[in-house]
N, C-alpha and C positions, 0 to 999 in steps of 0.2 A: 386634670393631667398636670404633672410638674416636670419641667425640663431642667437638665443640668446646666449650671452656669458655664461650664466648659464648652458646651455645645453652642452657646450663644456668642462665642468669640468670633468676630467677622473673619472670613477667609483671607481678606487682604492683609490683615495683621499677621496671619500665619505665613503668607508668602513673603511679607516684609522681614519677618524674623529669619526665615531660611536664607533670604538674600543677604542679610547682614552677616549671618554666620559664614556663608560661602565667601563673601568679600573679605572677611577677616582671615579665613583659611588661605585664600589666594595670596593675600599680602604676606602671610607668614611663610608660604612655600618658597618665596624668594630667598629665604635663608638656607635653602637646601644645598646650594653649591659650595659646600664647605671643604670638600675632600680633594686631595691632590690627584692630578691625573696620572695615568700609568706611564712610566718611563721604562723603556727596554734596557736591560743591563748592558753596560758598555763592554765590548769584547774586541780585542785586537785582531783585525782581519787582514788578510793579504791585500796588496794593492789591486785595484780594479784592472781587469785585463782590457786591452785595447780592442780585442776581438771577442765579443760576448759569445758564450755557447748557446746554441739553440737546439733543444731536444723535443721531438714529437712525443706526445703522450702515448701513442701507440708505437713506441720505439722498437718493439720486436719485429715490426714490418720491415725494418731496415735489413733484416737477414734474407728477405725475399723468398720465404718458404710459406706457401699458402696453407699447407697442413699445419705448420706451427701457429699461424694466425688463428686457425680454427681451434686449436688446442687451448690457446690463451683465452680466446673469447669464451669458450665453454667453461674454463676455470673461473673466469670472472663472473660468470652467470650462476654457477652451481656450487662454488666452494663454500664449505660450511664455516670457515673462519670469517669469510665476508658476510655470511648470513648473521653471525654473531655481532660483527661490527655494525651491520645495518640495524640490528635490534638495539644496540647501544645508542645509535643516533636517535631512534624513535623515543627511547627513554629520556634522552637529553632534551628532545623537542617537547615532550610532555612536561618536563620540569620547567622549561622556559614558559610554557603556557600557564603553569601554576603560579610562577612568579609574576607574570603579566596581570593575572587576575587580581592580585593584591592592589594594583594601581586603580582599580575601578570599584565603584560602590557595589555592595552586595545587597540583593533584594531577596527577602524570604517571605513566604506566605505563612500566616499564623491564624489559627482558629482555636477557640476554646469554648467549652460548654460545661455547665455545672449548676449545682443547687446550693442554697443557703437556708438553714432553718433558724428562726428566731422565736424565742419565747417572749421577749420584750422587744419593742421597737420604738424608736424615737420618731418614726414617720407615721404613716397612715395606720389606723387601728385595724384596717383590713389585712395588714401583713403580719399581725401578731399570731403566733402559734401556727405558722404556715411555712412551707418550703417555697422559696422564691427561686425560680429557674432563670438563668441568663445564658446567652450565647453571643460571642463576639467573633468577628472575622476581619482580617485586614492584611496589610503588608508592612514589613519592617525593613528599613533601609539602614545599613551600617557602612561607614566609609572611614578608613584610617587615612587622613591626609598626610602625604609624605613630606612632613615638615623639614626634615634634615636629610632627605635623600636616601634613607635606609632602604626603602623598597626599590628605588631605582638602582641602587648598587646591587641589590639581590638580582635584579633583572640583568644587569651587566654581567654578573658572574654566571648566571644561567645561560646567557647568550654566548659567552666565551666558552663555556663547557660544551655547548652544542657545536660550536665551530671546531673545538678540539676533537670532538668525537668524529666529525666529518673528515678532518685531516687524518685522524687515526685510521679511518676506513681507507683513505687513499694510500696510507703507508702500508696497510695490509694488502691492498690491491697490487701495489708495487712489489712487495715481497713475493706475492703469489705468482705474478707474471714472470718475475725473475727466476723463481724456482721452477716454473714450467719450462722456461727456455733452457735452463741448465739441465733439467731432467731429460728434455727432448734431445739435446745434443749429446748427453750421456748415452741415451738409447741409440742414437745414430752412430756414435763412436763404437759402442759394443757390437752393433750389427756389422760394421765395417771390419772390426777385429775378427769377428767370427767368420766372415767371408774370406778374409785373408788367410786365416788359419786353416779353414777347410780346403782352400786352394793349395796351400803348402802341403797339407796332408795328402791330397790327391797326387801331387808331384812326387812326394817321398814314397808313396805306395808304388807309383810307376817305376821309380828308381830302384826300389827294393825288388820288384819283380824282375827287372832287368838284371840286377846283380845275382839273383837266384839262377836265372838262365845262363848267365856268364859262368857262374860257379859250376853248374852241372855240365856245362860244355867245356869245362876246364880252361876257360878263357879268363876267369876271375878267381877270387878266393872266397872261402867260407867266411873269413874275417870281414871282408868288405860287405858280404851279405848280412852278417850279424850286426855290423855297425849300422847299416841302413835300417834294419828292423828296429834297433834301439832308438834311433832318431825318429822313426815313424811312430813308435809307441809313445815317446815323450811328447811329440806334437799332437797326437790324437788325445792325449790326456788333458790338453788345454781346452779342447772343445767343450766338454761338459761344464767347465768353469765359466767359459764365455757364454754358453747357453743360459746358465743360471744368472749371469750378469745381465743378459738381455731381458730375461723374464722379470728380474727385480726392477730394472729400469722401466719396463712396461707398466708394472704395478704401481710404481712411483708416479708415473704420468697419470694413470687412471685415478689414483687418489687425489692428485692435485686438481684434476679437471672436474672432480665431483661425481665420478661414476658411482652408481648405486650398487649394492651387493649383487643384484640380479644381472647387471651388465658388466660386472667386474672382470669376467673372463672373456668378454668379447674382444676380438682382435683390434688392434689399433691400426689406423692407416699408416702407410709408409710415406715418409717425406720425399719430396722431389729435390732437385738441386737447390742449393742455397748460395748466397754470396756473402763475402766478408765485408761488413760495413767499416767505414773509417771515421770514427767519431772525432770531434774536435778535442785535441789533447791540451786543453787548458782547464784551469779551475776558476770559474766565475763565481765570486762570493755572492753576488746578487742572486744568481740562479740557485746556488747551493743553499742559501738561507730560506729558499722557498720549499726545500725538501719537506714532505708531509710530516715526518717525525719532529722536525724543528718547529714547523708551524703549529703542530699540536702542543708541543711543550711551551711555546710562547703563549698560546691561548689559555693554557692552564695557569700560567703565571699571571695573565690578565685577570682570570677568575679569582686567584688567590688575593690579588691586590683589591679587587672589589669586595671580597669577603671581609678584609680588614676594615674597610670603610663602613660596611654594613654593621659590623660588630661594634665599632666605635660609636656609631649613631645611637646605639642602645643606651648610652650614657644620658641622652637627652630625652625630654618628655615627648610623648606621643599625643597627637591631636586627632580626636575622633568625632565624627558627626553621626548622630543617630536620629532617626525619624520613624515614628509609628503612626499609621493612619488606617482607620477601619470603621466598621459599623458595629453597633451592639443592639441586641434585642433582649427584653426581659419580661417576665410575668408579673413583675412588681407594678403596683399602681402608680409608683413614682415616675416611671419611664414609660413613654408610649411610642409606638412606631419602631423604627430602626434608625436611631440618630447616629450622626457621624462623630467620631472622636479622633484626636491626634495628639501627638506628643513629639516635640523636637528639642534636641539638646546638643551642645558643643562641649566636649570634655577634653581636659588636658591632664595627663598623668605621666609621672616619671619616677625613676628609682631614687630612693633616699638611702636605703641600706639594703644590699643584696648579698652580703657576706663575700664580696669579691667575685660574684658570678660573671658579671659583664667583663670585668678586667681579665678573668681567666679565659673568656671567649676570645678577647682581643689577643692575648698572649698566644693562644692556640692557633689563631689565624695567621699571626705573624710568623710563628714557627713553620706553618705549612707554606707560607710564601718563601721562606728561606730554603725549604726543601725544593720548591718549584724553581727557584733561581739556580740552585745547584744542579737540578735535573736539566734545566735549559742549557746551562754552560756545558755540562757533560755531553748532551746531545749534539751541540754545535761542534765540540771537539771530536767526537766520534765521526761526525759527518765529514769533517775535513780529513781525518785519518783515512776514512774509506775512500775519499776522493784521491788523495795522494797515493794510496796503495793501488787503486784502480789504474792510475797512470803508470805505475811501476809494472803492474801486470800486463798492460798493453805492450810496454817495451820488451819485457822478458818473454812474453808469449810470441811476439813476432820473431825475436832472436832464436827462440827455441825451435820454431817451425823452420826457419831458414837453415839452422844447423842440422836438423833432422833430415831435411830434404837433401842436403849435401851428403849426409851419411848414407842415405838410401842409394843415392846415385853412385857413390864410391863403392858401397858393398856390392851392388849389382855388377859393376865393372870388374871388381875383384873376383866375383863368382864366375863371370864369363872367362876371365883369364885362367882361373883354376881349372875350369872344365876343359879348356883347350890344352892346358898342361897335362891334365889326366889323360886326354885322348892321345897325347904324344908320349905317354908313359913316364912323364917326369914328376907327376904328383899322384898321391894315393886317393882312393875313394873317400877315405876319412876326411881328407882336406876339402874335398868337394862338399861333403855333407856338412862339415863345420861351417863353410862359407854360406851354404844354403840356410842354415839355422840363423846365422848372423844377419842375413838379408831379411828373414822373417821377423826377427827381433827388432831390427831397425824400422821395418814397415809398421810394426805395432807401436813403436815409440813415436813414429810420425803421426799416426792416428791420434795418440794421446796428446801430442803437442798441438795438433790442430783443434782438438777439443778444448784445450786450455786457451788457445787463441780466441776461439769463439766465446768461451766463458768469460774471458777478460773484457770483451765488449759488453756482455750482459752486466757484469759487475760495474763497469763504468757508468752505464745508463742508470743502474740502480743507485750508485753512489751520488750521482748528480741529481737525483730526485725524480727520474723518469718522466720529466716534462710537466710535473704537477706544479 
């Protein structure tokens, strides 16, 4: 029996060799902190407010409508846009796992079997003109030692993109909750308008019947009767339009809360009374910069910065450690039993000429970073625009409601006086009908003003980041 000289190498020499290679690799990894850390772009911001704003994440509960709370919770549970955002998070988390795996050694199993035929042999005469069969099995370990921090920068980029996708989901949740609140109050407003119009129609129908009896009794005129019929018909014509508005608002709410096609036609619960919240009318830059869309844009900028560092690291050589360990069996007379074999190596390889490939990658990542910077700045600017506009909407919404309430009160007094004047014979029925329609229009305008007032609160909470 003949044994291979390779197999006679003592195992302590093998361990010593591996230890030396790992020690060399560890000393070189200290060179990895070569790249500049991320710096957020400087942006001129308003001075900090002395009274910071505080917003609850479940900001819609400030309206005090339990049915609205249920609608928003159902939307956040079932909405398909949120489902897509959740899938994006899972994809980003998987990409992070792939990047982390590059930092650890890879272990593969390997097995091979085959035969060799020799007519001539320098070995034993018994192997001449025979097929020698051999089988080997073992494990192979490969590890790229992160000498320049390339893989760690890839991990930072993947982690930042995961964070960006999570913030993007929060931004989607904020948009959905705001849309549900607006659609819900749009539905409430349409229902109130429909109720007011139906009540006005009933009053006009009663007035028309009265004028008919007055005309037939020769106490009134046909003109007054025809005028009342015309106003009744004009008011009744509004009802189908408002009914359609109610149906459209209901379907909008059903879509937003994620109702399935089977449950799409099921009736929605009607809301109870609600209250008008009074949010803090300040713009807190610290709170505003935590808006999910700004946070997502910032994390994408962090990822772009790490991509540049990772691309630049490709200019430098890569250090790899390889180890192969296993057993071999053969039908040859030269080898007996199942002896152990191993092979260990430490390799260093780097680009000499690549036709500008790495430089092009660096240029591309730097261009993407400039895009990310522009996107971040634009997102911040839009956020402050939304915040200032929401404050303006709060002010104008309150003023509009106050003016509309005063108009309704004045119109009702005018109608009352006109009716008294008509009873005294000093005014015509046409004047009474005209004032009645003006009251109806002013009441509908008040409903719209109150909807805008509630919507302005929703827009403020959304503009300030919804407590995220």
